[in-house]
C-alpha positions as CSV (number, residue, x, y, z in Angstrom):
1,M,-16.0,-107.4,-35.8
2,A,-19.5,-106.0,-34.9
3,K,-20.1,-104.3,-32.3
4,L,-23.5,-104.9,-30.2
5,V,-24.9,-102.6,-27.7
6,I,-27.2,-103.2,-25.2
7,H,-28.8,-100.6,-22.5
8,A,-30.3,-103.5,-20.4
9,D,-31.6,-100.6,-17.4
10,Q,-33.1,-98.3,-20.2
11,V,-36.5,-99.9,-20.8
12,Q,-38.6,-98.3,-24.1
13,N,-41.8,-100.6,-23.7
14,K,-43.4,-103.8,-23.6
15,I,-43.3,-106.8,-25.9
16,N,-46.5,-107.6,-26.2
17,K,-46.9,-111.7,-25.9
18,E,-49.5,-111.2,-29.3
19,I,-46.7,-109.8,-31.3
20,Y,-45.8,-113.9,-31.1
21,G,-49.6,-115.1,-32.5
22,H,-50.6,-117.3,-35.4
23,F,-53.3,-117.4,-37.5
24,S,-55.5,-120.4,-38.6
25,E,-58.0,-120.4,-41.7
26,H,-60.1,-123.5,-43.1
27,L,-57.6,-123.5,-45.8
28,G,-55.9,-126.7,-47.3
29,R,-55.4,-129.1,-44.3
30,C,-54.5,-125.8,-41.5
31,I,-57.9,-126.7,-39.3
32,Y,-58.9,-130.6,-41.4
33,E,-56.0,-132.8,-40.6
34,G,-53.3,-130.1,-39.3
35,L,-55.7,-128.7,-36.0
36,Y,-58.4,-131.3,-35.7
37,V,-59.0,-134.7,-36.9
38,G,-62.4,-135.7,-34.8
39,E,-63.0,-137.2,-31.9
40,D,-63.5,-140.4,-33.4
41,S,-59.8,-140.9,-35.3
42,P,-57.2,-143.2,-34.6
43,I,-54.8,-140.4,-34.4
44,E,-55.0,-139.1,-30.3
45,N,-56.6,-135.9,-30.1
46,V,-58.6,-135.0,-27.1
47,N,-61.9,-133.2,-28.2
48,G,-61.4,-133.8,-31.8
49,M,-57.7,-131.4,-31.4
50,R,-54.4,-133.7,-32.1
51,T,-52.3,-134.4,-29.2
52,D,-49.4,-134.0,-30.5
53,V,-49.7,-130.7,-33.2
54,V,-51.5,-129.6,-29.6
55,E,-48.1,-130.5,-27.3
56,A,-46.3,-129.1,-30.0
57,L,-47.8,-125.7,-30.1
58,K,-48.1,-125.3,-26.2
59,E,-44.1,-125.4,-26.4
60,I,-43.5,-121.9,-28.4
61,R,-46.3,-120.1,-26.2
62,V,-48.7,-119.6,-28.6
63,P,-50.1,-116.4,-27.3
64,V,-53.3,-115.7,-29.3
65,L,-55.0,-117.7,-32.3
66,R,-57.1,-116.1,-35.3
67,W,-59.7,-117.7,-36.8
68,P,-61.7,-118.5,-39.4
69,G,-59.9,-116.3,-42.0
70,G,-58.6,-115.0,-44.2
71,C,-60.8,-114.6,-47.4
72,F,-63.1,-117.4,-45.9
73,A,-64.4,-115.2,-42.9
74,D,-66.4,-112.9,-45.3
75,E,-68.2,-116.0,-46.7
76,Y,-68.3,-117.7,-43.5
77,H,-71.5,-118.0,-41.9
78,W,-71.5,-119.2,-38.3
79,K,-74.8,-120.3,-37.8
80,D,-73.7,-123.2,-39.8
81,G,-70.7,-124.4,-37.7
82,I,-73.0,-125.0,-34.6
83,G,-75.4,-127.6,-33.3
84,P,-75.2,-131.3,-33.8
85,K,-72.3,-132.1,-36.7
86,E,-74.5,-134.3,-39.1
87,N,-77.2,-131.3,-39.5
88,R,-74.8,-128.5,-40.2
89,K,-74.6,-127.5,-43.7
90,K,-72.4,-128.0,-46.4
91,M,-70.4,-125.6,-48.3
92,I,-67.9,-125.0,-51.1
93,N,-64.7,-123.5,-49.9
94,T,-64.7,-121.2,-52.8
95,H,-61.4,-119.0,-52.5
96,W,-59.8,-122.4,-51.3
97,G,-59.5,-125.0,-53.5
98,G,-63.4,-125.6,-54.4
99,V,-63.5,-128.3,-51.6
100,V,-66.9,-128.8,-49.3
101,E,-66.9,-127.3,-45.8
102,D,-68.8,-130.1,-43.3
103,N,-68.6,-127.0,-40.6
104,S,-67.6,-129.8,-38.7
105,F,-64.9,-127.0,-36.8
106,G,-66.7,-124.5,-35.9
107,T,-67.6,-122.0,-33.1
108,H,-67.4,-124.7,-30.1
109,E,-64.4,-126.3,-31.4
110,F,-62.7,-123.2,-31.9
111,F,-62.9,-121.9,-28.4
112,E,-61.7,-125.5,-27.2
113,L,-58.8,-125.6,-29.0
114,C,-57.9,-122.6,-27.3
115,R,-58.5,-123.7,-24.3
116,Q,-56.4,-127.1,-24.5
117,L,-53.9,-123.9,-25.8
118,G,-54.1,-122.1,-23.3
119,C,-54.4,-119.1,-25.4
120,E,-56.2,-116.0,-26.3
121,T,-59.0,-116.1,-29.2
122,Y,-59.4,-113.8,-32.1
123,V,-62.3,-114.1,-34.5
124,N,-62.6,-112.3,-37.8
125,G,-66.2,-111.5,-38.0
126,N,-68.4,-111.6,-41.9
127,V,-68.5,-107.7,-43.6
128,G,-68.0,-108.9,-47.0
129,S,-71.5,-111.2,-47.3
130,G,-73.3,-111.1,-43.8
131,T,-75.2,-109.0,-41.9
132,V,-74.8,-106.6,-39.0
133,Q,-77.2,-108.3,-37.4
134,E,-75.2,-112.0,-38.0
135,M,-72.2,-110.4,-36.8
136,S,-74.0,-108.9,-33.3
137,E,-75.4,-112.0,-32.9
138,W,-72.3,-114.5,-32.8
139,V,-70.7,-112.0,-30.1
140,E,-74.1,-112.3,-28.3
141,Y,-73.4,-116.5,-28.5
142,I,-69.8,-115.9,-27.4
143,T,-69.6,-113.9,-24.7
144,F,-73.5,-113.4,-23.3
145,E,-74.3,-115.1,-19.6
146,G,-77.8,-114.4,-18.6
147,V,-81.1,-114.7,-20.9
148,S,-80.9,-114.1,-24.4
149,P,-81.9,-115.7,-27.3
150,M,-78.2,-116.5,-28.3
151,A,-77.0,-117.3,-24.6
152,D,-80.2,-120.3,-24.5
153,L,-79.0,-121.2,-28.1
154,R,-75.4,-121.9,-27.3
155,A,-76.4,-123.4,-24.1
156,K,-78.6,-125.8,-26.1
157,N,-75.9,-126.6,-28.2
158,G,-73.6,-127.9,-24.9
159,H,-72.0,-124.7,-23.1
160,E,-73.9,-123.1,-20.5
161,A,-70.9,-120.6,-19.7
162,P,-70.2,-117.8,-22.3
163,W,-66.2,-118.0,-23.5
164,K,-63.8,-115.0,-23.4
165,L,-63.4,-113.2,-26.8
166,D,-60.6,-111.1,-26.6
167,Y,-60.5,-109.8,-30.4
168,F,-62.4,-109.5,-33.0
169,G,-61.9,-108.4,-35.8
170,V,-64.6,-106.4,-38.6
171,G,-64.0,-108.0,-42.1
172,N,-60.6,-108.8,-43.8
173,E,-59.0,-107.9,-46.9
174,S,-62.1,-105.1,-47.4
175,W,-60.3,-103.5,-50.1
176,G,-60.1,-107.3,-52.2
177,C,-61.5,-110.7,-51.4
178,G,-63.7,-109.6,-48.5
179,G,-66.0,-107.0,-50.7
180,N,-63.5,-104.8,-53.1
181,M,-64.7,-101.9,-51.1
182,N,-62.5,-98.5,-51.6
183,P,-61.7,-96.9,-47.9
184,E,-63.9,-94.5,-47.5
185,H,-66.5,-97.1,-47.7
186,Y,-65.3,-99.6,-45.6
187,A,-64.7,-97.4,-43.0
188,N,-67.9,-96.3,-42.4
189,E,-69.2,-99.4,-42.8
190,Y,-66.8,-100.3,-39.8
191,R,-68.3,-97.8,-38.1
192,R,-71.3,-99.0,-38.2
193,Y,-70.8,-103.1,-37.4
194,Q,-68.1,-102.4,-34.8
195,T,-70.7,-100.5,-32.9
196,Y,-72.6,-103.6,-32.5
197,V,-69.9,-105.7,-31.3
198,R,-70.8,-105.1,-27.3
199,D,-69.0,-105.4,-24.4
200,Y,-71.7,-107.3,-22.2
201,H,-69.3,-107.5,-19.3
202,S,-67.6,-104.6,-17.9
203,D,-65.0,-107.2,-17.2
204,S,-64.9,-108.7,-20.6
205,K,-63.4,-106.4,-22.9
206,I,-63.1,-107.7,-26.5
207,N,-60.8,-105.8,-28.8
208,K,-61.7,-104.7,-31.8
209,I,-59.7,-104.9,-35.0
210,C,-60.5,-102.3,-38.4
211,C,-59.4,-103.6,-41.6
212,G,-56.4,-101.9,-42.2
213,P,-53.9,-101.9,-45.7
214,N,-52.6,-104.0,-47.9
215,V,-48.8,-103.7,-48.3
216,D,-47.9,-100.4,-48.6
217,D,-51.6,-98.6,-49.4
218,Y,-50.8,-95.8,-47.3
219,E,-53.4,-93.8,-48.8
220,W,-56.0,-96.4,-47.0
221,T,-54.4,-96.1,-43.9
222,R,-55.3,-92.5,-43.7
223,Q,-58.2,-92.3,-45.4
224,V,-59.4,-95.2,-42.6
225,L,-58.2,-93.6,-39.8
226,A,-59.7,-90.0,-40.9
227,T,-63.0,-91.6,-41.0
228,C,-63.1,-94.1,-38.2
229,F,-60.4,-92.7,-36.1
230,R,-62.2,-91.3,-32.5
231,R,-61.3,-89.9,-29.1
232,N,-63.8,-90.5,-26.3
233,N,-63.9,-88.9,-23.4
234,D,-61.2,-91.0,-21.7
235,N,-58.7,-89.5,-24.7
236,Q,-59.2,-93.7,-25.6
237,H,-59.6,-94.2,-29.0
238,G,-63.4,-94.8,-29.4
239,F,-64.2,-96.9,-32.6
240,M,-60.9,-99.2,-32.9
241,N,-58.0,-101.3,-30.4
242,G,-56.1,-102.1,-33.9
243,L,-55.7,-101.2,-37.6
244,S,-54.4,-104.7,-39.4
245,L,-51.8,-104.8,-41.6
246,H,-50.8,-107.7,-44.3
247,Y,-47.8,-108.5,-46.0
248,Y,-46.6,-111.6,-47.7
249,T,-42.4,-112.1,-48.5
250,I,-42.9,-113.3,-52.0
251,P,-39.8,-114.0,-54.1
252,G,-40.8,-114.5,-57.7
253,D,-41.9,-111.9,-59.8
254,D,-45.6,-112.3,-59.7
255,W,-48.3,-114.1,-58.0
256,N,-48.1,-116.9,-60.8
257,H,-44.4,-117.4,-60.2
258,K,-43.7,-117.1,-56.6
259,G,-40.7,-119.0,-56.3
260,S,-40.0,-122.7,-55.3
261,A,-39.8,-123.1,-51.2
262,T,-37.3,-125.5,-51.5
263,D,-35.2,-125.3,-55.1
264,F,-33.2,-122.1,-55.0
265,D,-30.0,-120.2,-55.6
266,E,-28.7,-117.8,-53.0
267,K,-29.5,-114.8,-55.4
268,E,-33.1,-116.1,-54.7
269,Y,-32.2,-116.4,-51.3
270,Y,-30.9,-112.9,-50.6
271,K,-34.0,-111.3,-52.9
272,T,-36.2,-113.5,-50.0
273,L,-34.6,-111.5,-47.4
274,N,-34.5,-108.3,-48.9
275,K,-38.7,-108.5,-49.3
276,A,-39.0,-109.2,-45.9
277,Y,-36.6,-107.1,-44.5
278,Y,-39.6,-104.5,-46.3
279,M,-41.4,-105.0,-43.1
280,E,-39.6,-102.0,-41.5
281,E,-40.1,-99.6,-43.9
282,L,-44.3,-101.1,-44.1
283,V,-44.0,-100.7,-39.8
284,Q,-42.2,-96.9,-40.1
285,K,-44.3,-95.6,-42.7
286,H,-47.9,-96.8,-41.7
287,G,-46.5,-96.1,-37.9
288,S,-46.1,-92.2,-38.7
289,I,-49.4,-91.9,-40.2
290,M,-51.1,-93.7,-37.5
291,D,-49.1,-91.4,-35.4
292,E,-50.6,-88.2,-37.1
293,F,-54.2,-89.4,-35.4
294,D,-52.9,-91.3,-32.0
295,P,-49.6,-89.9,-30.8
296,E,-50.2,-92.2,-27.6
297,K,-50.1,-95.4,-29.9
298,I,-53.1,-96.3,-28.0
299,V,-54.0,-98.7,-31.2
300,S,-51.8,-101.3,-32.7
301,L,-50.9,-102.0,-35.9
302,T,-51.5,-105.5,-36.2
303,V,-49.9,-107.4,-38.3
304,D,-52.5,-110.3,-38.5
305,E,-51.1,-112.0,-41.9
306,W,-47.5,-111.9,-42.8
307,G,-45.0,-115.0,-43.9
308,T,-43.4,-116.4,-46.9
309,W,-45.3,-117.7,-49.7
310,Y,-44.0,-119.5,-52.4
311,D,-45.2,-121.7,-55.3
312,V,-47.3,-125.0,-53.6
313,E,-45.1,-128.2,-53.7
314,P,-45.2,-130.7,-56.5
315,G,-47.9,-132.6,-56.5
316,T,-49.9,-131.2,-53.9
317,K,-53.2,-128.5,-54.6
318,P,-52.7,-125.5,-56.0
319,G,-55.2,-124.1,-53.8
320,F,-54.5,-126.1,-50.5
321,L,-51.2,-123.7,-50.2
322,Y,-48.7,-126.1,-49.0
323,Q,-45.1,-125.4,-49.0
324,Q,-42.1,-126.7,-47.1
325,N,-40.0,-124.8,-44.9
326,T,-36.4,-124.3,-45.3
327,M,-33.9,-122.3,-42.7
328,R,-33.8,-119.5,-45.6
329,D,-37.6,-119.4,-43.8
330,A,-36.2,-119.6,-40.3
331,L,-34.4,-116.3,-41.0
332,V,-37.4,-114.9,-42.4
333,A,-39.0,-115.3,-39.0
334,G,-35.9,-114.3,-37.2
335,L,-35.8,-110.9,-38.8
336,T,-39.3,-109.8,-38.9
337,L,-39.7,-110.9,-35.5
338,N,-37.0,-108.6,-34.6
339,I,-38.6,-105.9,-36.6
340,F,-42.3,-106.4,-34.5
341,N,-39.9,-106.1,-31.0
342,K,-38.0,-103.2,-32.4
343,H,-41.3,-101.4,-32.6
344,S,-43.5,-103.3,-30.4
345,D,-44.5,-99.4,-29.3
346,R,-47.2,-99.6,-32.1
347,V,-47.0,-103.6,-33.6
348,K,-49.0,-105.0,-30.5
349,M,-50.1,-108.3,-31.7
350,A,-48.9,-110.1,-35.4
351,N,-50.1,-114.0,-36.4
352,I,-48.3,-115.6,-38.4
353,A,-49.9,-117.4,-41.8
354,Q,-50.7,-120.2,-40.8
355,M,-50.0,-122.0,-37.9
356,V,-50.4,-125.5,-39.8
357,N,-49.7,-127.0,-43.6
358,V,-50.1,-123.5,-45.1
359,L,-47.5,-121.4,-46.2
360,Q,-45.0,-120.4,-43.8
361,S,-46.5,-123.1,-41.0
362,V,-44.3,-123.8,-37.7
363,I,-46.1,-127.4,-38.5
364,L,-46.4,-129.8,-40.9
365,T,-48.5,-132.9,-41.0
366,D,-49.3,-136.3,-42.5
367,G,-51.7,-138.7,-41.8
368,A,-50.1,-139.4,-38.0
369,Q,-47.4,-138.3,-38.8
370,M,-46.0,-134.8,-37.8
371,V,-42.9,-132.3,-38.0
372,K,-41.7,-128.9,-36.6
373,T,-40.4,-126.4,-39.0
374,P,-37.2,-124.6,-39.1
375,T,-39.9,-121.6,-38.1
376,W,-40.8,-123.1,-35.0
377,Y,-37.7,-123.7,-33.6
378,V,-37.5,-119.6,-34.1
379,F,-40.7,-119.1,-32.1
380,R,-39.5,-121.3,-29.4
381,M,-36.3,-119.3,-29.2
382,Y,-38.0,-116.3,-29.3
383,R,-40.5,-117.2,-26.9
384,D,-39.2,-115.8,-23.5
385,H,-39.4,-112.3,-25.4
386,Q,-43.3,-112.8,-24.7
387,D,-44.3,-109.9,-22.7
388,A,-40.6,-109.3,-21.6
389,Q,-39.3,-104.8,-21.7
390,L,-37.9,-104.3,-24.9
391,V,-34.1,-102.9,-24.2
392,E,-32.5,-100.1,-26.0
393,S,-30.2,-102.4,-28.6
394,S,-28.0,-101.6,-31.4
395,I,-26.0,-103.9,-33.9
396,E,-23.2,-102.6,-36.3
397,A,-24.9,-104.1,-39.8
398,M,-23.3,-103.7,-43.1
399,P,-25.2,-104.8,-46.1
400,I,-24.9,-107.9,-48.1
401,G,-26.5,-109.4,-50.9
402,L,-25.0,-110.5,-54.7
403,E,-27.2,-107.2,-55.5
404,A,-27.0,-103.9,-54.6
405,E,-31.4,-104.2,-55.5
406,Y,-31.6,-106.5,-52.9
407,S,-29.2,-106.6,-50.4
408,V,-29.9,-106.9,-46.4
409,P,-27.9,-106.4,-43.2
410,N,-25.6,-109.2,-42.3
411,L,-27.0,-109.0,-38.9
412,T,-30.3,-108.1,-36.7
413,E,-31.1,-108.0,-33.1
414,S,-33.3,-107.3,-30.6
415,A,-33.0,-107.2,-26.8
416,S,-35.5,-107.6,-23.8
417,V,-35.4,-108.4,-20.2
418,D,-38.2,-110.8,-18.7
419,A,-39.7,-110.3,-15.2
420,D,-37.2,-112.4,-13.9
421,G,-34.5,-109.9,-14.8
422,V,-33.0,-112.0,-17.2
423,L,-31.8,-110.4,-20.8
424,H,-32.8,-112.0,-23.9
425,I,-30.9,-111.1,-27.0
426,T,-31.9,-112.4,-30.6
427,V,-29.8,-112.2,-33.3
428,T,-29.8,-113.0,-36.8
429,N,-27.0,-113.8,-39.6
430,L,-28.2,-113.6,-42.6
431,S,-24.7,-114.2,-44.9
432,L,-24.3,-117.7,-46.3
433,D,-21.2,-117.9,-46.0
434,E,-19.6,-115.6,-43.3
435,A,-19.5,-115.8,-39.7
436,Y,-19.2,-112.8,-38.0
437,E,-17.7,-111.8,-34.5
438,V,-19.9,-109.9,-31.9
439,E,-18.7,-107.8,-29.4
440,T,-21.2,-107.0,-27.1
441,E,-21.2,-104.3,-24.9
442,I,-24.2,-104.7,-22.1
443,T,-24.3,-101.2,-19.8
444,G,-27.2,-101.4,-16.3
445,K,-27.0,-105.2,-15.6
446,E,-24.0,-107.3,-14.8
447,V,-23.1,-110.6,-16.9
448,T,-22.7,-113.5,-14.4
449,E,-23.9,-117.0,-16.7
450,I,-24.8,-117.1,-20.3
451,C,-27.1,-119.3,-21.7
452,G,-27.2,-120.0,-25.6
453,E,-29.5,-122.0,-28.0
454,I,-28.7,-121.9,-31.9
455,L,-30.4,-122.6,-35.2
456,T,-28.2,-122.9,-38.5
457,G,-27.7,-125.0,-41.3
458,A,-27.8,-124.8,-45.1
459,M,-30.3,-122.3,-47.0
460,A,-32.6,-124.9,-48.4
461,D,-32.1,-127.2,-45.1
462,K,-35.3,-128.7,-43.9
463,N,-37.4,-131.3,-42.2
464,T,-39.3,-133.8,-44.1
465,F,-41.3,-136.8,-42.6
466,E,-37.8,-139.2,-43.4
467,E,-36.0,-136.5,-41.7
468,P,-38.4,-134.6,-38.9
469,E,-35.0,-133.5,-37.4
470,A,-32.3,-132.4,-40.1
471,V,-32.7,-129.1,-38.8
472,K,-33.1,-128.6,-35.1
473,M,-32.4,-126.4,-31.8
474,A,-28.9,-127.0,-30.2
475,A,-27.0,-125.3,-27.3
476,F,-24.9,-122.6,-28.3
477,D,-21.9,-122.0,-25.9
478,G,-20.0,-119.6,-27.8
479,A,-20.1,-116.6,-25.9
480,Q,-17.8,-115.5,-23.5
481,R,-17.8,-113.3,-20.6
482,T,-16.0,-109.9,-21.6
483,E,-15.1,-106.8,-19.4
484,N,-17.3,-104.8,-20.5
485,G,-20.5,-107.6,-21.7
486,L,-20.0,-110.4,-23.6
487,K,-18.6,-111.7,-27.1
488,F,-19.4,-114.5,-29.5
489,T,-19.3,-115.6,-33.1
490,I,-22.2,-116.4,-35.3
491,P,-22.1,-118.9,-37.5
492,A,-23.5,-118.0,-41.0
493,C,-27.2,-118.6,-42.1
494,S,-27.9,-118.8,-38.1
495,V,-29.9,-117.2,-35.6
496,V,-29.3,-117.7,-32.3
497,H,-30.5,-116.2,-28.6
498,L,-28.8,-115.8,-25.7
499,A,-30.0,-115.5,-22.2
500,V,-28.2,-113.3,-20.0
501,K,-28.5,-113.3,-16.2
């Protein structure tokens, strides 16, 4: 029996809803065919955005969307994507597949998509091949209200009112595809570029995201912060609101052999989860460096690219990064989101890569068909953590797996209390063959009613266009009240959400 202890009256901090954010890049079929089909498509759409996809995304309460990249961001010139579509420049997407990018999805379309989703906006600017002027004019085009060259251009292109720009990334992966810079050089470029990401209105603040490390490059974190981080007179952050972190879970031994998304054995299953659990160490170690500069935790560790990365599905274009999604991916999502919840004092935004048809997507499409992946169901189950209060919790876990090198904790958890006083508990069971009885002690709250939901199946179970609901969420009525809280048995290879009133 495992012991879960929850102190519902010991609030630690808010779990920012932006932790449940998403990422959409001009890559493969994420934007085109996935999110955007155009106004003239026979597929049902509103202003070119797929209705079925938008409705599915609204159900998981997408809080923020990052765009246009990714590596694509540092070769994207925003003026190519405005004005009449027939006049927009065409380009070759050199990063992803060498296909023609016709720029029919640009700034206006992105903000229209976010309007339909009801989510916040996160735009990534071009430092690698762009200029300060280009970035400054883009911010002006998006946000300035009044008389200015860019505001006039925006009105000429059909949108007189400014949009709200919530987050702006100054470059992407500047240590790699975004310019191959060293940390000192990027940090000084960041200071210069961010100066011109202006808040034109006091009531519409843009949160600036600085390019942080790749995986465990702790020296990048330290050197960038040493150059960039300053406090202003109000003891605020001065130059940045967030520092990004990118980490992908890759079970294979190298980038050329990442492993199959669907054809894997138990050894590879546990290896994948072990590598996903590495996020715990990354958040802790990068967070401790940030604490040296920012002990008040004003600046967010923004994990704006995370998720599983496998070899592409056989028969698909290598540069499109299309992969299937199984119960293994659902468990990666569950344990990762539990980690983010538990570290939500520092992790205040995260963006799974990517939203549709690319990497660990929540939705797959094929023509007019659409399926929700097992990962979508995890985001659906965890949505009540958004903007809830993290409360103190701990669970007795033990290492499991076929090899000590790739062991994982059998159980992970997090708990929060929402605005209505409902306690939300999410638990993952990473074991492939063992169910666990969980005795839960709850203090600070009387248990009167328990509602539950579960996602479970064999490790390689997946949803296909032929069987779109092979894996789906179901009601979980296995939790019972006890004198000290509740108890339940969590099946093998499963994710459970309990709402306790």
